[in-house]
N, C-alpha and C positions, 0 to 999 in steps of 0.2 A: 605398588600401592602403599607400601610402608614408607617409601621415600616421600611420597605425596603427603602422607599424614604427618611425617616428621617436619615437613616444611610448613605445615599449617598449625600444628599443635606442639606445645612444649612436651606434653605427655601424650604420645600418639594414641588415638582411639582405634578400635577395630574398624576397618573400612566397611563400606556397605557390602562390597562383594564378599568379604570374609563373613559378615553377619549372615548373609543369605546362604552361603555355603554351609555354615555350621547348623543353621536352623533346618536346612534341607536334609542334612545328615541325621538329625534327631527325628525328623518325620512326624513330630507331634507338636501341638501348641505348647509354648513354655511361658511361665511367669517371668517377670523382669528379674527378680533375684536369681533365678536359676540361670538365666542368660548371662548375667554378670559373672556368676561362678564359672560357667562354661567358657567364657571368653577372657577370664582373668582381668575383669574390670574392677579396679580397687575403689575405695570409698570416695576419694577426691575426684574420680573420673565418672562417677555414677550420674551426676546431674547433666554434664555435657553429653554423656552417652545416651541418656533418656531423650535429650533434645534431638540427637541423631536418629533415634528410632522414630520419634514423632515426625521428623522430616521425611523419613522413608515411608511412613504411613501416608503423609500428604501426597507423596509421589506415587502411591499405589503399590510400592514394593512390599509393604507389610500392612497388617491390620490387627486389631484387637478384638477378641471375641467378648461375649457377655461377662466372662469371668476375668477380663482384662489380661488374658494370656495373649502372647504375640504369636502370629503365624504368618506363613506365606500364602497370599490369596489363591495362587494357582493350585496349591495342595488341597484346598477346600472347594475346588471347582468353582471358584469365584473369579470374576473379571472386574478389573478396575478401569476407569476411564472418565471421560467428560460427557456430560449430558447435553444433547442437542435437541431443543424443542422444535415443534412444528406448529404453525398457526392453527391447525385443526385439532390441537389438543394432545396428540400422541407425541412420541419422541424417540430418540435413539441414544444408546450409550456408545460413544466412540472409543473403543479400547485403546489403551496406551501402548499395547504391544503391536498395534497395527493390524489386529485380527478383524474378523467380520463384525460389522455394526450389529448391536443387539437392539431389537425392537422393544420399546416400552409403551404399554397401553396408556390410554388417557387416565385410567385409574392410578397407574403407577406414577404418572407424571404429576399427579396431585401432591406428591411428597417432595418434589424438587422444583427448581426453576432452571431455565436455560443457563448453561455455563457452569452449573454445580459439578463437583467431582463426586463420584459415587462408586460403590462396590455392588455388583449385580450378580445374582445367581441365574444361570440359564435354566429355564423351566420347561422349554419345549420349542415348538415352532409356531409362527402365526399362520394365517390362512394363505399367505403368499410364500410360505416356505422359509421365511427368515427366522433366525434364532430369536426367541422371545425371552425376556428376562424379568426378574423381580428384584426390586431394590432392597438390598440387605442393609446398607448403611450409607449415609451421606458423609463423605470425609472432608469436604470443603465447600463452603458457600461462596458463590461468585458474586452475589448481588446484595449490596447493602443499601444502595439508593437507586431508585427507578424513576424515570421520567414518563409521564403519561397524562391522560385526561381524567378528571374527577367527575363522577356522576352520583346522583342520588335517586334511589328507587325505594319506594315504600318507607322512607325515612332512614334508609341505610346508605351511608356514603362509602364509595369504593373507587379505586383507581384502575383504569384499563391501561396497561403498559403500552408505550409507543412501539417498543420492540415486539413484533408480532410472534416471535418465538417464545415469548412469555405469555401464554394463553390464559393463565390464572389471574383472576381479579385480586387486587390487594385491598382488603377491608381496612377502613380507617378505625383507629382505636376509639373506644367509646368512653374515655374518662372525661372529667369536667373540662379540662383544658382543651381537649380535642373538640368537644361540643361548642365551646366558645369560638374556636377557629372555624368550624363548619358554618357558623352563622354568617361568616364573611365570604365563604366560597360561593362560586356560581357554577352550576352544572355545565360541563364542557370546557372549563378552564384547563390550561396546561399547568401541571404542578410537578414538583419533585417530592417523592415520598420516601422516607427512610423506613426500612423494614425493621421492626422491633421484635417480631416473632416470625421465624421462617416457617414455611408450610410443612406439614407432616401428614401422616395417614389419618390423623384425627381432626385436623383443622386447617383452614386457609391461612395464607400469609396475612399478617397484620402490620400496618405501618402508620406513620404520622406524617403529615404534610410539613416539609421544612422550607419549601420555597414555592411561591406562586409566580409563574412566568408570565401569565396573561392569556389572551384569547388566541385561538389556534390560527386565525387569519391575520394576526398582527404582522406588520413588516418585520422581517428578520427572525420571526419565531421559528422558522424551519432550521435556522442555524443554531438557535438556543437549544432546541430539542436535540439536534445531532450532537452537540457538544456534550450533553449530559447522557444521552443514550449510549454513546460510544466511549464515555468516560475520558474525554479529551481534556487535559489540563489547559485551562484558558485564562487563569489569573495567576500572576506571579506572587509569590509570598512576600511578606514585608521584609524578610531578611534578604531576599534576592534584589528587591527594589532598593533597599538601603545600600547593598554592595554596589549596585549600578550607580547610585547617586555619588558614590565616592570616586568613581572613575572620572578622568578629565573630559572636557568637551572637545578637545583637539589634541593632535599629536604634540607631545612635549619634546624639548630638546634632549632630555635624558633618554628618550625612547630611540634616539638615533644611534645609540651605542652599538657597534659591531654590525651595523646595517649598511648595505650598499645604497648610495644615493642615485635614485632613478627619476628624480623630479624633473630633469630636463628631457627625459625620454617621452615622446608624444604618445603615451598610452591613452586609449579611449575605452569606454564601456559601450556595448551595443546590446540593448534589451528591448522589451515591449514598451508600448506607450505608457502603460499604467504601473510599470514596475517601480518599486521604491527601495528594494534591497539589492544593491549591486555587489555581487560576489567577485566578479572577474573583469579584468581589463586586458586588452591585447595590443600588441605592436608587432609589425613585421617589416623587414627590410631585406633587400637582395644581398646575398653574401657569396661572391664568386658566382659559381653556376647554380648555387642553391639559395637557401633562405635562412634568416635568423628569425625565429618566432619566440616572442616573450609573452608568457601568460602570467599575469600578476593576480594573485588571489588574496582576498581580505585576510589579514592575520588575526583571526578571531582568538586563537590560542594565546596570544599575548595578553588579552584582557580576561578571557574566561579560563582561569587556571584549573588544573586537575583537582578534583575533590572539593572545590569551592561550592558555595551555595548555588551560584549561577550554573556551574557545571552539573550539579545534581539535578537541577530543574530542566536543563537542556537535555540531559540523558532521559529523564522521565518523559519528556515530550517526543524526543527522537527526531523530530523534523517539524518544520513549519507546515501549517495546513492552509491551503488556498481555497476558500469558498468564493462563490460569486459575490463580489462587493465587500468581502471581509477576509482578512488574513489573521490567523492565530499563529503568531511568530514563535520560533524556538527560543529566541532571545528577546529581552526587553527592547522597546522601540529605540531607546537611546543608543543601543548597540546595533540593532538590525537595520535601522534606517539612518543612523547617525555615525557614531564613532567607527564602526567596522565597515559600513557601506562605502564603496569607492565612489563617493559623490564627486562631481566635477569641480575642478579648480580649488581643491583643498588637499593638504598633505594627508596621506593615509599610510599606515603600516601594512606591509604585504609580505606574503611568501611567494617567491618567484620560481617558475620553471622556465629556464632559458635554454632553448633548443636550437641546434643546427640541423637543418633538414635538407636532404639532397634534392636534386632536380627530379628525381623519381618518387619523391615523397617518403623516403626512408629517414628515420630519425638517426642521425649519425652520432651525435653527442648531445648530452644535456647536463645541466647542473641545477641544483636547488640552492637558494640563498634567501635570507631575509633582507628586506629593503624598505625604503621610504619612497613612495610614488606620488605623483600629482596628475590626476586624470585631466587630460586636455579638453575632453568633451564628453557629454552624455548623449550618445546617439541612439536612434531607434532603428529597428529592422527596416521599417518602412522607408526612412530617409536614406539609409545606406543602399537599399535596393534601388531607390529612385536615382541616386547619384551614380552607382556602378552599373546598373543593368538597364535602366530606363533612359539614361542620358539627360535627366532633368537639369537644365542649365541653372535654374535658381538654386536648386539643392547643391549642385556642384560648386557654385560660387560660395554658398554658405559654409560648405565643408572644405574650402580650398586649402586651409591650413594643414589638414590631416589627410587630404585626398590622395597624395602620392603613396602614403603608407597603406591606405585602404586598398589602393590598386595593387600594391605588392601583396597584400593579404589575400586579395581575390585570386591573384596568380598562383599563390601557394595553395589556396583552396582547390583550384582546378587540378593541381598536381596530386593533392591528398585524396581527391575523389577517385582518381585513377588508381591510386594505391589501395583504396578501400575496395574497389571493384576487383582488383587483382587478388586481394586478401580473401575475398569471398564473403564479406559481411552481408547479412540479410537486411534488406531495406523494403519493408512493407509500406504500401501506399495507404496511409491512414490519415486523411485530412481531419481537421478538428472543427469544433464549433465554439461560439462565444455567445453569452447571453447579454442582451441589451436591456437596461432598466430605465424607468423614468425617474423624475426627481423625488418621487414618493417611495421608491424602492420596489415598485411593481414591475414585473417583467413585461417588456414590450414585444420582443421578438427574439428569435434564436437565429444567428447568422453563421454561415460557414467562415472559417478562418483558415486561409490558405497559407502554408509556410512558404516563404520565398527563399532565394539562395543566400540571403543575409543570415537567416536562421541556420541554414546548413553550414555556412562558413564558420560561424561561432561554434556550432556543434563539433566540427572537425578539430578546431583548436582545443576545445575542452577534452575531446577524446585523446588527443596527443598528450596533453598534460597528465591526464589520468593514467595513461599507460606508463609514462615515465615514472610517476609516483609509485605505481605498483612494482615496476621492475627494480627501482631503486631500493625499496624496502625488502623485496624478495632476495636481491643480490647481497644485501647486508644482513640477511637472516633475521630481520626484525619482524616479529609477529604483528599482524594487523588484520583488519576486516577487509577482505576482498569483496568486490561486487561480482558475484558468481552467477553464471547462467548455465546450469547443467545440461548435458546432452539430452535430447528427447528420449523418453522411455521406449523400450523395444515394442511393447504392445501398442503404443500410440503410433509409432512408425509403421508397424504392420497394418493397422487400420487405415492409415493414410495411403499406403501403397495399394491396398485393395480398392480404396475409393478412386485413386488416380487411374487405376487400370481400366475402370469403366469409361474413362475419357480418352483412353489410348495414351496416357502419359506415364512417365516413370520418374521416380526420384532416385538419383544416383547414390553411390556410397555403400551399397550392400546393407548389412544389418546395422551398421553404425555410420549413417550419413554425416557429413560435415556441413557447416554453414554454407560453404561454397556450392554444395549440391542443391541446397534450398535456393540459393541466389540464382543458379543457372536455370532452375525450373521456373522461377519467377520471371526471368527474362523471356522465356518461351510463352508466357501468358499474355504479354503485351499485345493488345489488339483483339484478343479473344472476347466474345460476348459474355463468356462465363468466368471471366477473370476474378470478379468479386467472390463468387462461390468458391473457386479453387484457392484463392488467397486466404479466405476466411478459414477453410478447413486446414490449410497448412499452418496458419497461426495457432490454431487450437491444438495442434500436435506438440507444441513446444511447452517446456516447463516455465515456471515463474522464476525470475531473478531474485536472489536473496543476498544477504550479507553473511559471510562466513570466513573464519580463519583458514579454512581448507581451500587452497587455491586450485580449483578444478577448471579455471578458465571461464571465458565468457563466450558461450556458443554463438549467440546471435550476432555479436560484433566480431567474431572470429579472432579473438585475442587469447593468447595462452595465459596472460596475467592482466588483471584489470582491477583498479580500485577507484573510489570516489575521492577526489582531492579538491575539486573546483567550487564547491558550494558549502563552505563551513558555516555560513550565516544561517542556513536553513536545513542542514543535514548533519546530524551528530556523527555519523561515520567519517565524514570529511574532516571534522574537527580532530578525531582520533588519528587520522592519517597525518595531519599537520604535526601533531605532537610526536608521532613516531618519527617523522622526517627530522624534526628538530633534535630529537634524542640521538639519532644516528649521526647527524652533523656534529653534535657535541661529543661524540665518541662513546655514547652510552646506549641503553636500551629503555624502551617504554613498556611498562607492564601495568595496565589499568585494572586488571583482574582476570576473570575467566572469559577469554575471548569468545568461546562458544555461546555462553549465556548472553554476552553483550550483542553478538550477532543475531541471536534469536529475538532478543528484545527489539533491536533496531528494525528487523524485518517485520515484527509484529506491529510496531508503531506506524510503519509505512502502510501496512494493510489496513490498520485502523483508520488512518487518514483517508485512504482511498474509499473505504466503506462509508465514512461520514460524508465526504463530498458527493458520493454517488446518491446517498439519501437526500441530500439537499437539492441536488440537481433534479432528481426524480420528483420531489415535491413541487419544485418550481415549474417543471414541465406539466404536471397535473394542473396546477393553478392556471397556467397559460392556456391549457386546452379545455378547461371546464365550461367555457362559454361557446364552444364550437361543436357541441353534441349535435349530431345529425349531418354534419358536413362530410363530404366524400373526398378522399385523398388517394394519391398514388404513392407507392413505396416498394420496398424490396423485403423479402422474407429474410430476417436477420438471424433467426434461430428456429429449429424444429425440435419440439419436445413431445413426450407422450400425450400431453393434454391439449396440444394445439400448436399454432405457429405464431411467432412474434414477428411483427412487421415494423420496419423503420420507415417513417414517412420522408418523402423527398424534400419538401420545401420548408417544413417546420422542424425537422430533425428530432422527432419524438418517436418513441417506440411503444407499442402496445400489443395486446394478445388477441388473436382470433381463436376462441376456444374451439376444440374439436367438434363440439355440438353445432357450431356455426358454419362448418365447412360444407354442409350439404346433406341431403337425405341419403346417407350411405354409412356404412361402417368403415372407419378409416383405421389403417394399420400404421403404426410408427416403425419406420425403417431407419434404425440408428446408423447403420453402416453407410447408407447413402444419403443421410440427412434429409429425409422426405417423409411425407404422409401420402398413403395410397388408398384410394377408395376401392373396396372389395368388389362392388357391383359395377361401378362406372369406370374404374381405372383412372379416375382423375388423380393427378399427382401434384402435390405442393412441395416444392424443393427449395432448400436453402438458396437464397439470392434470386429466386424467381421474382419477376415484376408482378405486382398485384394492386388492385383497387379495393379500398375498404371504406366503410362508413363508421364514424365514431358513434358509439352507442352509450358509453358510460365512462365517467371519470370518478373514481373513488378517492377522495382526498384523505380518508382515514387510512387506507392501505397503500396509497400512492400507486394505484393501478389504473391503467387505461385499457378499455375493452373495445375492440372493433368487431364488425361482422363484414362478410363479403358485400361489396357494393351491390345494391339491388338492381333488378332489371337487366342482368347480364347472365347468360347461360354459364359462363365461367369467367371469373375475374382474374384468372392468371394470365399475365402478359408474358410473351417469350422473353427469356432472360437476355439482358444486355449489360454492357459494362456499366455498372452503377458505381456509386461512391460509398465507401464504408466510412461512417462518421462516428466520432466519439467526442466527449466533452474535453475542452482544453485543460491542460495540466495545472496551469496557474492562473488562468483568465488574464494573462498578461501577454499572451502570444509567444512566450518563451518555449523553446523546444523541450519536450519531456525527456529527451535524451541528453540535454545539455548537462555536462558534468557527469 
C-alpha cells in the first residue's frame, strides 16, 4: 500500500485501508483534526487528505455525522449503496457490499431519485419479510438533467420523466423567466429539464426546461429521448472537431515510415449492405498443407493518440451505438467513415495480424506489424454467399478478381469450424431481426435476418486475430483489457441441472462444467420439439461477458485468453489493445491508468448502449403494433414471471405480456424452477417455449408496453411445444455478426 502511495504522491498519504483500520481501532466518530493527529498528517498534506476522505465518503466507506465527525457506516449500523427506483413509487437500496437489497417505501423515495447514492439505516422488515430502511443521508446525486414530457394541471407545470424508475414529477420553477418559457410550451411535448433543487423530505424536485425536443410521435424522437435518458454523448466538442479537421484527408507519404507495404495484397472487406465503418479486411492463401491468413485492422491509434481530446471523448463514449436508421459513432465521421475506415481502392494505415494456420485449424505462428494496405473490393455477406455457396454465375464473374482468395478463405473457414467444434465453443442458435422503414422514417415491418456462412467466415477470422492479440500481450506480460466471460455460477448450474433432469437430460462436467459440456448438450437437442425451451434455459445460466484486466478466459468461446482487437473504430477496448501491441513491438509498456476502472467503464458504456438501443426498438415495436389492437397472433412463451407470461409473436417478432389475471379463472402459481405457471384448480400449465395464440388488447406508447390476452373462443390457447425460433434484434442493423471481433 505504501509503495502504491509513493508512486502516486510525492508525500504519501495514509491509504484508504490504513484510514479504515485506524478509525475501526478508535471505535468512535472522530473530527478531522483528531484524525490528522492520529495519522501524522502534516499541514501541507491536510487538503489532499481531506479530498481523500471525501472520496471515501462518496464510495460509501466513510460518512460524516451532524457534528461533521467522520465514522465508518458499518459501525453505526448504516448501509451505503445505490438507490434503484420502481415505477410504482417504491424502491430499493442496492448495498455496495453485495448484501441483501433494502426496501425503501414510496415515502422514503420522495427524498431521492433513481441512481442516487445514499446511506440507509435498517428499521425493520416490510410485509414481505424484506429488510426495510430509512434514508439517513444522500451522498451523491445521480441526476442533473432528465428527459421527459411536460404537462400543465391547474396552472402548475411539471415534467414526467421518461425513465419510469423516476416516479416523482419534476416541478418547473416559478420565476419570471420560467413563466415566459411556459407560455411557449405545449402540454405533452418532450423536453429536457435541468434539476435546480433536488428532492428532499420537505419538497419535490424543481427544475427548468433547457431544451424542447418536440412532439412525442415525431420521426426519430425515440432516439433523441434514448440519447438523453441514458446520458449518451452524441455531440463532439469543438475541440475534438478542431483536432479532427487538422488531420489529413488521405494517407501521407510520411505515414509510410516503418510500415510494411501491403498495397499489392488483394485484401477485401466483407460487411453488411448498410455498413459504412469498415474496421477489418481479410486475405487468405494456401501455404503448403495449411493456410496464411492476413487480418488487417484500421490503425485508429495512429490518428487518435493517447490523452488527446479525441481520445478522451472516445473513452467517454466507450463504443459506437447502432440505432435503427442512425449511428452515434465513437469517433467523428471524418475518422469513422473516412480516414480510418478501410474503404475500397484507397490507401489506409492498418495494424496486421499475419497468421500461419495448419490444416487442422491450429494457429502455428503469428506476427503483428503496422502496414499500408489497399482494399481491392468492398464486398457484402450476401454477394460472398451468392458466389461461394449459391454458385451465382453473375456474382462469380463480378468477383472474379478476388474469387480464388475467397475460395481459399472458405476452405480455411471449414477447417476452423472443425477446430471450433473440437475446442467445444458454445454456439446458440439465435437468429436476428431487422426493421424496415419507409422514406418518412416510419416502421413498415420487422423481418428475420438470417446469418449465412459468409458471416460465420468473417467471424472465425476475427476470433483468430483476437486470440493472437490476447496471447501476444499475455506472453509479453503487458497489462490490457481482456474480453472475459466467467464460468457460470454454481447456483445457476445447480438450477439448470435440476431443470434438465425433468427432461431426462444431463449436463456433463460435474460442479464446474466446461463450454464443451454445454456444446455437447446442445448437439443432443437438435430435432427435439423442446429445443427452444432447453436452449433458452441454458443461455440464462451463463454470466455476462465483460472487460477486465484479470484474464479469467472466455467460457462461451472456450478460449483461455481472449481480447478485442478487430474493431477499434467502434470499440474503445480495441483501441487500447492496439496501443498495447505497438508499445510491446517498440520494446516498451503501455499504461493508460487504472486498468480495473477502465474495464468497468467500458463494460458500463456497453451496457448503456444495449439499454438505449433496446428502448428505441421497444418504442418502434409499440408504434408498429398500435394499429393492430384486436388482432390474433401465434407465438411462443419467451419468459415466465410471477405476474404473467411474455409471448414472442411469430411473424411480427414483437413481445408482449399476458398478465396472470388473463390466464383464466383460476389461481396460478409461479414455478421458477421449471419456468412455468400452473393453475391450482385446472392444472393448466403455461411453460417457457410453449406455443400459444394471443389477442392484442393494449399498446401503451408511454410505457412502451404491449399487452395480450389468450385468444378467445378456445378452451386453451396453449399449443404443444415445437421447435421454434428465438429471435432478438440485430446488433448493428447492418447484418454484421454480434460476435465479430
